[in-house]
C-alpha positions, -999 to 999 in steps of 0.1 A, spaced: -176 838 150 -166 825 116 -132 815 129 -147 797 159 -171 779 135 -143 767 114 -124 754 144 -154 735 156 -160 722 121 -124 710 119 -127 693 154 -160 676 144 -146 664 111 -114 652 128 -134 633 154 -155 615 129 -125 608 107 -107 591 137 -139 573 146 -143 559 111 -107 548 111 -112 529 143 -144 513 131 -127 503 98 -98 488 118 -122 468 140 -141 455 109 -108 447 92 -96 428 122 -128 408 123 -126 401 86 -90 389 89 -104 360 109 -117 346 77 -96 332 48 -95 355 18 -115 343 -12 -87 341 -38 -92 333 -75 -59 314 -76 -64 295 -44 -64 262 -63 -28 269 -74 -16 278 -39 1 255 -14 -23 228 -4 -15 201 21 -44 177 26 -75 164 10 -103 138 10 -126 123 -16 -160 111 -2 -192 103 -21 -182 121 -52 -169 153 -35 -133 163 -31 -122 186 -3 -87 200 -1 -71 223 26 -40 245 26 -22 277 34 -40 309 46 -70 288 57 -79 279 22 -105 251 18 -118 242 -17 -143 216 -28 -152 200 -61 -182 179 -73 -169 173 -108 -138 151 -103 -116 181 -96 -123 199 -129 -136 230 -111 -132 241 -75 -152 263 -52 -135 281 -23 -153 278 11 -156 307 35 -134 296 64 -131 312 99 -93 311 101 -62 324 82 -40 297 97 -24 271 74 -45 240 74 -26 207 72 -51 178 75 -88 170 68 -110 140 76 -146 133 67 -169 108 85 -194 109 56 -204 132 28 -215 160 52 -196 157 85 -159 165 85 -130 182 103 -99 201 94 -68 209 115 -38 232 112 -15 258 126 -24 278 158 -38 244 169 -70 253 150 -97 227 145 -126 234 121 -159 214 117 -183 212 88 -218 196 87 -226 204 50 -198 187 31 -172 215 35 -192 245 22 -193 261 56 -171 257 86 -171 266 123 -140 269 145 -143 245 174 -108 247 188 -81 273 187 -50 276 209 -22 297 193 -6 301 227 3 264 225 27 272 196 21 236 185 4 231 151 -18 201 144 -9 179 115 -37 153 111 -71 142 123 -90 110 124 -125 99 136 -137 64 148 -173 74 142 -193 106 142 -185 113 178 -151 100 188 -119 115 172 -82 122 176 -61 151 164 -22 149 164 5 175 160 39 189 170 57 182 202 35 152 211 3 172 208 -26 147 211 -62 158 214 -93 137 218 -130 144 215 -162 124 223 -188 149 211 -182 151 174 -153 176 178 -173 203 196 -149 201 226 -114 186 228 -92 172 257 -54 172 256 -37 139 264 -3 123 262 7 90 245 44 91 254 69 107 278 86 119 246 75 150 227 83 141 192 61 155 164 32 133 156 28 136 118 0 112 107 -26 89 122 -40 59 103 -63 29 111 -60 -5 96 -89 -28 86 -81 -50 116 -86 -20 140 -50 -14 148 -39 22 146 -6 37 137 11 71 142 41 81 120 63 104 140 95 124 142 130 110 148 121 74 136 93 70 161 62 50 151 34 42 175 6 15 175 -26 12 193 -45 -21 196 -75 -6 214 -89 21 191 -65 48 204 -69 43 241 -33 32 247 -2 33 225 31 14 223 64 26 207 72 1 180 108 -9 171 120 15 144 141 7 113 153 43 108 163 73 129 149 99 105 113 112 106 84 93 92 55 112 76 31 84 68 19 48 74 -3 28 51 -20 -4 63 -24 -27 32 -44 -56 46 -42 -78 77 -12 -69 97 8 -57 67 17 -20 68 40 4 50 60 31 68 77 60 49 93 94 54 126 113 48 151 106 20 129 82 2 129 57 31 102 31 28 97 0 50 72 -29 50 60 -50 79 39 -82 78 34 -83 116 20 -49 125 53 -32 129 72 -56 150 97 -62 122 105 -41 91 120 -48 57 134 -19 36 119 -14 2 138 2 -27 123 34 -39 150 47 -63 145 82 -49 158 103 -20 128 126 -20 107 129 11 76 106 10 44 121 24 13 100 19 -1 69 2 -32 49 -6 -43 15 -19 -68 11 -47 -95 -16 -48 -76 -33 -76 -46 -37 -52 -23 -11 -67 -5 10 -41 6 46 -46 30 67 -24 37 103 -33 63 128 -22 84 158 -30 101 163 -63 71 151 -82 75 116 -67 49 90 -75 57 54 -65 35 25 -77 34 -11 -65 15 -40 -81 28 -67 -57 13 -57 -23 41 -32 -16 70 -56 -20 85 -35 -48 78 -1 -63 82 17 -97 91 53 -97 71 77 -119 84 112 -114 61 140 -126 78 162 -152 72 194 -133 89 180 -102 65 199 -79 62 186 -44 32 164 -37 19 164 -2 -11 140 -8 -31 125 -36 -67 116 -40 -79 86 -62 -111 96 -80 -132 80 -106 -123 70 -142 -87 60 -131 -77 95 -124 -56 109 -95 -57 144 -80 -22 155 -68 -21 181 -41 10 201 -31 31 232 -36 18 237 -71 -19 235 -60 -41 209 -77 -32 187 -107 -50 157 -123 -32 127 -138 -42 94 -153 -33 62 -135 -47 38 -161 -14 22 -166 -8 -10 -147 
């Protein structure tokens, strides 16, 4: 009897041990859908960011999203329902925003980036998304690899796949000018323009066969275009003709912005920071001493700049003219 009891006891213990392991595995799998809260996330690879109404929000690897309300001095990591690398983020206002990334994931927030919901997810596509833009609080576009082009008309709750070209080049960045013209910087020297808020697109003449990673409208029909090997071009007629601008670098150029005082900044790998005081006709190179790659930069208050890239987050002064 004692031997039988011991056998049954072992069977029962084994059963519950296996059951507990299965439950733990299920819970672990569910938990893995969320990015891990990491104390050093502000020093990890970060790829995109926005600054809206005093709040900075940045996105990056492993589904990390961080926000700051004190000009980037301290950061809080949001709980995010993905572990995919996030590449781009856009906010319509202080509360409503979207982030995109690998596995064709699209996230949406309604509270300024503190909480997120996953509204699109298609890992079977094997096409990451790189950037996202919204015309208003309802109508938006997300772009990515191999011609991936998604649109929404319901604030990003549902998305429809479309095509803007018979080619399938990577669509790296989307930007709108003050005149309403829109530009997409793309792979293999491709650059596209829309004159009807993204309904139709034309393939512009290209000055370079290498990939472009950003465009920057700088007033009227003037626009900058930049990408691999420090290549930077300027157009005064919405991309119909281009003039090459010297950059004094062969580092990849990733993103740019224009300040209200007219200064233009373009940032890139190798700690590259390019500054123009003459409407983008010439640039001065200010390399960061650490030479860390910069993927994007956010101008904030008090003449400060938040650099975002492979070294995480860094603040520098831009008070010099």
